[in-house]
Phi, psi and omega in degrees: 000135179284149182231139178232121181274120183296337177293337180275353183263156172301147184305321181299316183290316179301318179297317179298319182289319184283333182267008180293121180296155179304132177083351179286147181257146176234120177273138175257117188239138178224125182053039177083355181252141179285124183246351179188166180216129177247138177240123181292135181290155175292154180301137180294147177291135178296136177287176181306100179284147178295145178297146178301132179251136179300146180304320180295321178294318180296317181296318176301318181296319180296313179294322177300316180297317178299312182298316179298320180296318179296314182296325178295326182287324184249000000 
């Protein structure tokens, strides 16, 4: 598979490529003839996300981890 680093392109071209909406096609034209076609991939499906944790529960876990770290040090 060919690879193109967007950092090597002029900023305007890189912006067109990165701002392409999902499923949108981009024609590559040279001397008036179509030489290629790029299709932006659809947004990836979110992988198994962790279940939402209540803020209080998250805070308790952080403090518990902190307390355990301190106890391990001393």
